[in-house]
KOLKE-986553 format. One record per residue (C-alpha): residue number from 1; x, y, z. Coordinates in Angstrom, 2 decimals. Layout:
% KOLKE-986553
seq=NUM x=X y=Y z=Z
...
//
This chain:
% KOLKE-986553
seq=1 x=23.74 y=23.06 z=-39.46
seq=2 x=25.05 y=20.48 z=-37.15
seq=3 x=25.47 y=22.61 z=-34.41
seq=4 x=21.75 y=24.02 z=-34.77
seq=5 x=20.77 y=20.27 z=-34.40
seq=6 x=22.47 y=19.62 z=-31.51
seq=7 x=21.41 y=22.50 z=-29.62
seq=8 x=17.76 y=21.67 z=-30.56
seq=9 x=18.28 y=18.06 z=-29.66
seq=10 x=19.66 y=19.38 z=-26.12
seq=11 x=16.91 y=21.71 z=-25.83
seq=12 x=14.30 y=18.85 z=-26.61
seq=13 x=15.88 y=16.82 z=-24.02
seq=14 x=15.70 y=19.45 z=-21.36
seq=15 x=12.08 y=19.85 z=-21.97
seq=16 x=11.64 y=16.26 z=-21.67
seq=17 x=13.49 y=16.25 z=-18.50
seq=18 x=11.43 y=19.38 z=-17.01
seq=19 x=8.14 y=17.48 z=-18.12
seq=20 x=9.01 y=14.23 z=-16.40
seq=21 x=10.12 y=16.06 z=-13.24
seq=22 x=6.61 y=18.14 z=-13.34
seq=23 x=4.89 y=14.67 z=-13.43
seq=24 x=6.88 y=13.41 z=-10.75
seq=25 x=6.12 y=16.59 z=-8.50
seq=26 x=2.40 y=16.30 z=-9.24
seq=27 x=2.40 y=12.80 z=-8.44
seq=28 x=4.13 y=13.59 z=-5.13
seq=29 x=1.64 y=16.51 z=-4.43
seq=30 x=-1.44 y=14.00 z=-5.03
seq=31 x=0.12 y=11.32 z=-2.68
seq=32 x=0.83 y=14.06 z=0.11
seq=33 x=-2.72 y=15.15 z=-0.47
seq=34 x=-3.91 y=11.66 z=-0.07
seq=35 x=-1.81 y=10.82 z=2.90
seq=36 x=-3.01 y=13.96 z=4.85
seq=37 x=-6.71 y=13.27 z=4.04
seq=38 x=-6.70 y=9.62 z=4.95
seq=39 x=-4.16 y=8.44 z=7.91
seq=40 x=-4.56 y=11.34 z=10.17
seq=41 x=-8.13 y=11.85 z=9.61
seq=42 x=-9.30 y=8.65 z=10.46
seq=43 x=-7.26 y=8.39 z=13.49
seq=44 x=-8.81 y=11.81 z=14.48
seq=45 x=-12.18 y=10.52 z=13.82
seq=46 x=-11.84 y=7.39 z=15.66
seq=47 x=-10.73 y=9.23 z=18.58
seq=48 x=-13.46 y=11.91 z=18.36
seq=49 x=-15.95 y=8.69 z=18.28
seq=50 x=-14.59 y=7.16 z=21.31
seq=51 x=-14.64 y=10.45 z=22.86
seq=52 x=-18.32 y=10.71 z=22.33
seq=53 x=-18.80 y=7.26 z=23.72
seq=54 x=-16.99 y=8.13 z=26.91
seq=55 x=-19.04 y=11.19 z=27.28
seq=56 x=-22.04 y=9.31 z=26.83
seq=57 x=-21.21 y=6.63 z=29.41
seq=58 x=-20.03 y=9.45 z=31.68
seq=59 x=-23.28 y=11.06 z=31.55
seq=60 x=-25.15 y=7.51 z=32.22
seq=61 x=-22.89 y=7.28 z=35.16
seq=62 x=-23.61 y=10.57 z=36.40
seq=63 x=-27.52 y=9.94 z=36.16
seq=64 x=-26.96 y=6.77 z=38.19
seq=65 x=-24.79 y=8.58 z=40.73
seq=66 x=-27.54 y=11.08 z=41.16
seq=67 x=-30.08 y=8.54 z=41.43
seq=68 x=-28.28 y=6.39 z=44.18
seq=69 x=-27.44 y=9.76 z=45.92
seq=70 x=-31.08 y=10.59 z=46.11
seq=71 x=-31.93 y=7.09 z=47.74
seq=72 x=-29.19 y=7.47 z=49.99
seq=73 x=-30.40 y=10.81 z=51.19
seq=74 x=-33.91 y=9.35 z=51.20
seq=75 x=-32.79 y=6.30 z=53.46
seq=76 x=-30.63 y=8.43 z=55.81
seq=77 x=-33.85 y=10.85 z=56.16
seq=78 x=-35.91 y=7.72 z=56.92
seq=79 x=-33.47 y=6.51 z=59.22
seq=80 x=-33.32 y=10.03 z=61.11
seq=81 x=-37.15 y=10.20 z=61.29
seq=82 x=-37.36 y=6.61 z=62.70
seq=83 x=-34.79 y=7.20 z=65.19
seq=84 x=-36.25 y=10.59 z=66.38
seq=85 x=-39.71 y=8.78 z=66.37
seq=86 x=-38.13 y=6.12 z=68.45
seq=87 x=-36.79 y=8.12 z=70.97
seq=88 x=-40.30 y=10.27 z=71.42
seq=89 x=-42.15 y=7.16 z=71.75
seq=90 x=-39.73 y=4.99 z=73.73
seq=91 x=-41.70 y=4.87 z=76.78
seq=92 x=-45.21 y=4.55 z=75.38
seq=93 x=-44.25 y=1.58 z=73.08
seq=94 x=-41.71 y=-0.35 z=75.07
seq=95 x=-43.10 y=-3.72 z=73.12
seq=96 x=-42.63 y=-2.32 z=69.78
seq=97 x=-39.20 y=-1.12 z=70.56
seq=98 x=-37.84 y=-4.22 z=69.48
seq=99 x=-39.50 y=-4.16 z=66.05
seq=100 x=-38.73 y=-0.72 z=65.55
seq=101 x=-34.84 y=-1.44 z=66.49
seq=102 x=-34.98 y=-4.27 z=63.84
seq=103 x=-36.23 y=-2.02 z=61.16
seq=104 x=-33.57 y=0.59 z=61.97
seq=105 x=-30.81 y=-2.11 z=61.76
seq=106 x=-32.29 y=-3.01 z=58.44
seq=107 x=-32.54 y=0.54 z=57.23
seq=108 x=-28.87 y=1.32 z=58.49
seq=109 x=-27.73 y=-1.77 z=56.48
seq=110 x=-29.66 y=-0.60 z=53.44
seq=111 x=-27.84 y=2.88 z=53.96
seq=112 x=-24.36 y=1.20 z=54.35
seq=113 x=-25.06 y=-0.70 z=50.83
seq=114 x=-26.07 y=2.50 z=49.32
seq=115 x=-23.13 y=4.25 z=50.55
seq=116 x=-20.90 y=1.24 z=49.23
seq=117 x=-22.62 y=1.49 z=46.07
seq=118 x=-22.24 y=5.36 z=46.07
seq=119 x=-18.54 y=5.27 z=46.66
seq=120 x=-18.15 y=2.50 z=43.86
seq=121 x=-19.84 y=4.68 z=41.39
seq=122 x=-17.94 y=7.79 z=42.48
seq=123 x=-14.51 y=6.01 z=41.94
seq=124 x=-15.79 y=4.62 z=38.52
seq=125 x=-16.97 y=8.31 z=37.80
seq=126 x=-13.32 y=9.49 z=38.65
seq=127 x=-11.79 y=6.93 z=36.48
seq=128 x=-14.02 y=8.02 z=33.39
seq=129 x=-13.38 y=11.56 z=34.27
seq=130 x=-9.56 y=10.61 z=34.13
seq=131 x=-10.09 y=8.68 z=30.78
seq=132 x=-12.00 y=11.52 z=29.28
seq=133 x=-9.09 y=13.79 z=30.11
seq=134 x=-6.68 y=11.39 z=28.58
seq=135 x=-8.67 y=11.29 z=25.20
seq=136 x=-9.13 y=14.99 z=25.29
seq=137 x=-5.26 y=15.31 z=25.82
seq=138 x=-4.85 y=12.79 z=22.74
seq=139 x=-7.17 y=14.62 z=20.64
seq=140 x=-5.28 y=17.98 z=21.31
seq=141 x=-2.23 y=16.31 z=20.28
seq=142 x=-3.35 y=14.88 z=17.09
seq=143 x=-4.79 y=18.28 z=16.35
seq=144 x=-1.37 y=19.56 z=16.79
seq=145 x=0.19 y=17.13 z=14.86
seq=146 x=-2.33 y=17.53 z=11.99
seq=147 x=-1.68 y=21.34 z=11.98
seq=148 x=2.21 y=20.68 z=11.86
seq=149 x=1.55 y=18.15 z=8.96
seq=150 x=-0.49 y=20.81 z=7.19
seq=151 x=2.08 y=23.38 z=7.56
seq=152 x=4.91 y=21.17 z=6.59
seq=153 x=2.74 y=20.05 z=3.22
seq=154 x=2.01 y=23.72 z=2.49
seq=155 x=5.71 y=24.67 z=2.86
seq=156 x=6.77 y=21.63 z=0.53
seq=157 x=4.28 y=22.66 z=-1.99
seq=158 x=5.44 y=26.28 z=-1.67
seq=159 x=9.07 y=24.94 z=-2.56
seq=160 x=7.70 y=22.58 z=-5.26
seq=161 x=6.10 y=25.97 z=-6.81
seq=162 x=9.35 y=27.97 z=-6.47
seq=163 x=11.02 y=25.00 z=-8.18
seq=164 x=8.43 y=24.87 z=-10.98
seq=165 x=8.82 y=28.67 z=-11.53
seq=166 x=12.54 y=28.28 z=-11.77
seq=167 x=12.30 y=25.49 z=-14.02
seq=168 x=9.85 y=27.65 z=-16.28
seq=169 x=12.41 y=30.41 z=-16.10
seq=170 x=15.05 y=28.25 z=-17.31
seq=171 x=13.04 y=26.81 z=-20.10
seq=172 x=11.91 y=30.26 z=-21.39
seq=173 x=15.61 y=31.41 z=-21.10
seq=174 x=16.80 y=28.50 z=-23.08
seq=175 x=13.72 y=29.19 z=-25.52
seq=176 x=15.06 y=32.71 z=-25.84
seq=177 x=18.83 y=31.97 z=-26.35
seq=178 x=17.73 y=29.33 z=-28.96
seq=179 x=15.71 y=31.77 z=-30.94
seq=180 x=18.36 y=34.35 z=-30.58
seq=181 x=20.96 y=31.75 z=-32.17
seq=182 x=18.68 y=30.81 z=-34.62
seq=183 x=18.10 y=34.33 z=-35.72
seq=184 x=21.99 y=35.13 z=-35.56
seq=185 x=22.52 y=32.12 z=-37.87
seq=186 x=19.94 y=33.25 z=-40.47
seq=187 x=21.11 y=36.59 z=-40.62
seq=188 x=24.81 y=35.51 z=-40.74
seq=189 x=24.11 y=33.48 z=-44.30
//
């Protein structure tokens, strides 16, 4: 009778240990799920928002570049027209030549300023292109890291499931042995 009580006590303690382990494993699973959903997701979302903002700014810069380019082309065309007109009418308009030349100088200065602005905008556009490429590279890297984390978590969950199945098998085996011994003891009376 004393050996049956000891076996029952050991069996009960094993069940308590297994129950505690299951609770700890479940707690770990929940913590891993929370970690996966918060930290990496927030970092990813922040970079996506930054990328959207950079793209918006990039589009604005492209629009300004196109506008300034149109102004430059217009100014260059205007200078060309004025220069052609000046050559054609030089003989007839000797007195107004000085005025036209002055206007041409101003237009050239304006064109030079526009070219300078155009170059500055082009440089800024290149910087933003480089920054966009860097951000896209970071996002790709974060996506890869996130995928690896998911795979690692999936593998850990699978390993925990296997461990739980093994523990359940041990409990069933111990329960079956306990039933067999109780039956053997009762038939031996």
